[in-house]
N, C-alpha and C positions, 0 to 999 in steps of 0.2 A: 796436513802430517803425513809425516812416513810413515808408512806400515809394512816396510819389510824385513821381516824377522826379531820386530820387535823389539831391538837394539837400540842403542844411540851412536854407533859408531857407524861412519861415513856421511856426507851431506844429503842436508835436508833443510826444508825450508818449513817454520810452522808459525800459524797466526801475525803475529806481527814480528818479522825477522828487523832484526838490527842491519843498518848497512854498512856495507863489507869496507874496510878499511883502506882507502886507493894510498897506494907507496907515494910517499913523502908530504901525505894527508891525515891528518889525524881527525877524529869525529868523538864529540863525547859522549854521542848516542852508543859507542859500541865498549863503552864503560858500563851502560846501564844496564839494569837486571831485565831480559826480556828472554819471552818463549821461544825465539827465534834461533834458528843456530844457522850456519855457514848457507848459503844461498847456492844451488843445483850450477852446473855447468850448460848453458843454454845451447842447443846446435840447430841450425838453419836446415829448411828442409833438401837442399843439395847436398849436404853430409852425411845422410840417413839414407843414401840409396834407395830401395824397393821400398824402403819403410815411408817413402814419401807418400805412395799413393793412398795408405791408410788414412791419411791429413788430408787429404785430396776431398772437395764437395761429393757426398756420399761414398766415401770411403769410408770402412767400418770404425774408427776414432769420429769423424766426423757425424757418423749418426748417430755414433752413443753421445757425445754431445750435446745434439741437436735435442736429443730423448729428454736429456738429466736436465737441461737447459728450460724444456717445456714443461717436465713434471713440479721443478721445484721456482719456475718464473725467476730464472738468472738468467746471467750473459756469461759465464763463465769461458774464456779461450782457454783453449789447449795447445802445449807448444812441446815439442820434443828435446828433451834431457840427457845430460850424461852423468853416469856414475849415483841412480837412486830408483826408486821404485818410480813412486810417484807422490806426488806433496801439490798444495794451495799454498800462493801467497794471501798478504791482505787487500790485494785488488783483482782476486779473484781470477788468477792469474792458474792454472792447471801445467804443473811440471809432468812430463809421464816420460820414463825414464826406456830408450830405446831397447837396451838388452832385456828389460821385464817387458816389453813388448813384444820383440821376438823372439824369445822363450814361449809366451802364450797366444801367437797367432792363431792356434787353433783349439782356442781355450776362453771363448766369450765370455762365459759364465767367470771367469774371473778377472778377466780385464773389467768387465761391468763393475764388479763387485768390488774394484779394487779403485775406479774414477766415480762409484756411487759414494763412497766414504769420503773422498775429497768434496763433493757437491755438500755430503754434510758439513764439514768443517766449513762450508762458505754459508752454508744458510745459518750457523749459529754465532748468537754474539762473539764481536773481537774486543777484548778488553783493552782501553786503551793504556800506551807505553807508560804516561806517568803514574797510572795505580800499581802497578806492578811494583813500582817501586817502594812502595809500605806495605810489600807482603816478604815474607821469608821465603828462603829455596823450598821449605816443605810445603808451603802452601802454593806456589808457581806450579811442583810436581802434583800436588791436589788438585788446581786448575786444569792442569792439564789432561790428567786423569780425566775429570770431568765431560773434559772438550773432546776425547778419543769415544768416552761412552755415548753420546749426542751422537757424534759421527757416525758409530757404529748403526746404532738403532734406524739413524736415516739411513743408511744403508742396507739396513734389510728392507724398509719400507719398499725404497725405490727398486730393489732388486724383485721385490713381486712385481710392482705397477709395469715393471719392463718384460715382465713373464719369463726371468731367470731364477733360479734356484738360490740358495745359498751354500753351498758343496764347496764352489771353485774357491772360493775367499776364504770359507773356514780350512778349508785343507792348506791353504797360502798362509795363513798366519799362524796356524799349528807347526808350521814346520820348524819356526823358529822357539818353539814352547821353552826352551832350555835357555834362554836368552833376554825374557824381557825385564824390564827392571823399572825405576821408579816412574818412568815417565806413561808406563804402559799397565793397564790390569792384565792378568795373565791370561792367555789367548782363551782358555776354556771359559773363562768367565767372558771374554768378547763374543765368541760363538754364542754365548746366550742371549747376550745382547740383539745379537745379529737376525737371532732365531725370531726373539721377540718382538721386534720391527717388521719381519717377513709374516709373522702370525697376526700381528694388530693390523697391518694394512689386508690380512688376509678376513678377518673377521668383519674388517670395513665393508670391503667387498661383499662377504656372503648375505648382510645385512640387511644391503642396499640391494641385490637379485631380489629376496624375499619379501621388503616390501613396494619394489615395482619390477613385479612381474613381466619376463618378458612378451608382448602383445598388450598388455595393457593400454598401451599406447604409443605412437609412430616413434620410434628413436632409431635414429639411422646411425649412432652412437656409442651401441651397446658395447664394443668389444673392447678386449683390454690393448690399450695402445704400444703399440711395438717398433712403429717407426715414426720418425717424421724427418722428408726429403724434400 
C-alpha cells in the first residue's frame, strides 16, 4: 500500500487492485468495490539509467529484497515504477518509485522502512474481492486502516531485525501529517505502532540473550542478520 504523504492522490496499488479497463473492452470488475486503486507505471531497467545498478545482484535494492524475503519467508520481487513511492500487489510484486529511490540514495534507513512496510502488507491476509462487495465503504476504510496498522507493526519489527532504526520512516510519514485521510491513521499513531513493533522485537532479542547466554554452547550464528548475498 502506498505510504507517500498519507494522501489519496496519485497512482498507487493496494491489496487486491482491480484490473485496469483496456480501451474498447469493459470489465465488470472495474465497477466492483475494491481496496485497489490505479496500478503504477512500470519502468524497465533500461529506462532508469544509473539506478538500474541498485536492482542488479548485490545492488542496494537487491540486498534489501533478499534480507526481507529471508526474514519473512517470502518471495517478493521489486521492480521500478513511476509516479508513486512504493506499493505491493496481490502477487507479491513490490513497485518502487524511482523518484523516491533517487531522493533517498543516501538514506538507507528510510528506504528500508518503506520496503519493510510493503513486506508487512505482503504477509497479511488479503480479503477476497467477493467479500468486499458486502461491506460499506466505511467498513472498507476501516479494513484498510487495520491492514496499514499491521504493516506498520511488521515494519518496525523488520527494521530491528535488519539493524536499522525507525527514525527515517517515521520522519518520512510525518512530512504528510496535514494530508492524512480515512485510509490511514494519523502519522503520530502510525509512528507509535512502528515503534511498538521495533521494541517488541527488541524485547524478544533481549530475552533470548538472557536465556541463552553467549558461550554456553557453540553458536556460530549469534549475530543479527545484516545481509544475504
